[in-house]
C-alpha positions in Angstrom: 66.2 -8.8 1.6 64.2 -9.7 4.7 61.9 -6.7 4.2 61.3 -7.7 0.5 60.4 -11.2 1.5 57.9 -10.0 4.1 56.4 -7.6 1.6 56.1 -10.4 -1.0 54.3 -12.7 1.5 51.9 -9.9 2.5 51.1 -9.1 -1.2 50.6 -12.8 -2.0 48.3 -13.3 1.0 46.3 -10.2 -0.1 46.1 -11.4 -3.7 44.9 -14.8 -2.6 42.3 -13.3 -0.2 40.9 -11.1 -3.0 40.7 -13.9 -5.6 37.3 -15.6 -6.1 37.7 -19.1 -4.5 41.1 -18.1 -3.1 42.0 -18.7 0.5 38.5 -18.0 1.6 37.3 -20.6 -0.9 33.7 -21.6 -1.4 33.2 -22.3 2.3 32.7 -18.6 2.9 30.2 -18.5 0.1 28.3 -21.5 1.3 28.3 -20.3 4.9 26.9 -17.0 3.7 24.2 -18.8 1.8 23.1 -20.5 5.0 23.2 -17.3 7.1 21.7 -14.8 4.7 18.6 -14.7 2.6 17.3 -12.5 -0.2 13.5 -12.4 -0.6 13.6 -14.8 -3.5 15.8 -17.3 -1.7 13.7 -17.8 1.4 13.0 -21.5 1.9 9.2 -21.5 2.2 7.4 -24.8 3.0 4.2 -25.9 4.7 3.5 -24.5 8.1 3.5 -26.9 11.1 0.2 -28.6 12.0 -0.3 -26.5 15.2 -1.4 -23.6 13.0 -4.3 -23.7 10.5 -3.6 -25.1 7.1 -2.9 -22.6 4.3 0.1 -20.7 5.7 3.7 -21.2 4.7 6.7 -21.2 7.0 10.4 -20.5 6.5 13.0 -21.2 9.1 15.7 -18.6 8.8 17.8 -19.3 11.9 18.0 -22.1 14.5 15.5 -24.8 15.2 12.2 -23.5 16.6 11.3 -27.0 17.9 14.7 -27.5 19.7 14.7 -27.7 23.5 16.6 -24.4 23.6 18.4 -21.8 21.4 17.5 -18.8 19.3 15.2 -19.1 16.3 13.9 -16.8 13.5 11.0 -17.8 11.2 8.8 -16.2 8.7 5.1 -17.0 8.4 3.3 -16.2 5.2 -0.5 -16.1 5.6 -3.2 -15.7 2.9 -6.0 -13.1 3.0 -8.4 -13.7 5.9 -6.1 -16.3 7.6 -7.0 -16.6 11.3 -5.2 -18.0 14.3 -7.5 -18.7 17.3 -6.8 -17.4 20.8 -3.6 -19.0 22.2 -0.5 -18.3 24.3 3.1 -19.3 24.3 5.4 -20.1 27.3 8.3 -18.1 25.8 8.3 -14.5 24.7 7.3 -13.9 21.0 8.8 -11.1 19.0 6.9 -10.2 15.8 7.8 -7.9 12.9 5.3 -7.4 10.1 7.3 -7.7 6.8 4.4 -7.2 4.3 0.7 -6.7 4.5 -1.5 -5.7 7.4 -1.7 -8.0 10.4 -4.4 -7.7 13.0 -3.8 -8.9 16.6 -6.3 -9.0 19.5 -5.8 -9.8 23.2 -7.9 -12.2 25.2 -9.6 -15.5 25.2 -12.3 -14.9 22.5 -11.7 -14.0 18.9 -13.3 -10.6 18.4 -12.3 -8.8 15.3 -13.8 -5.5 16.6 -11.2 -5.5 19.4 -8.2 -6.2 17.1 -5.4 -3.6 16.4 -4.0 -3.3 12.9 -0.3 -3.5 12.3 1.0 -2.5 8.8 4.3 -3.5 7.3 7.2 -2.3 9.4 5.4 -2.8 12.7 7.0 -4.6 15.6 5.5 -6.1 18.8 6.5 -8.5 21.5 4.2 -10.7 23.6 5.4 -11.8 27.0 4.9 -15.4 28.0 1.4 -16.4 28.8 -0.3 -13.4 27.1 -3.5 -14.6 25.5 -3.8 -13.4 21.9 -5.2 -14.1 18.5 -4.4 -12.9 15.0 -5.7 -12.4 11.4 -4.2 -11.5 8.0 -6.1 -8.6 6.4 -4.4 -9.2 3.1 -1.5 -11.5 2.3 0.8 -11.1 5.3 4.4 -12.1 6.0 5.5 -11.8 9.7 8.9 -12.6 11.1 9.0 -14.1 14.5 12.0 -14.6 16.6 12.6 -15.8 20.1 13.8 -18.8 22.2 13.0 -22.4 21.4 10.9 -24.4 21.8 8.0 -22.8 20.0 4.8 -24.0 21.6 1.1 -23.0 20.9 -1.3 -23.5 23.7 -4.8 -22.9 22.4 -7.3 -21.4 25.0 -10.0 -23.7 23.6 -8.3 -27.1 22.8 -10.8 -27.7 20.0 -9.2 -24.8 18.1 -5.9 -26.7 17.9 -5.6 -27.7 14.2 -3.2 -30.5 15.1 -6.0 -32.3 17.0 -8.4 -32.3 14.1 -6.7 -35.0 12.0 
């Protein structure tokens, strides 16, 4: 009798677990929706004012502007989009999702010295590395690292947020 009761409880628990909206309920679904993205569900919006206008940004994880913590963002750039020479105080990890992304090192934007990175490429830039970038075609890059994100332009006049 005791064995049958235990078996019944186990079977009921398994049945509830397998049912849509059962014990797991919609909280698992909504938690998954906040922690996972298909390409068509990425929440694109305008990029922050410290990068040139025309790009779109999606925050996938964390808060890039928080005082600490992990973040993951995607930046979508149109053909020919350029980011002037700058550096970051935190390490920057970049994966090219689509398109061809060009990156150069140094204090002067010089397209002839840039390396091309096609979709699938990965690079990381240690803190204080001076670099600049350009989208050859429409490019999406995924950037992850530690908050806060900070752009320090080599030439302060290149900072788009100061031009308002």
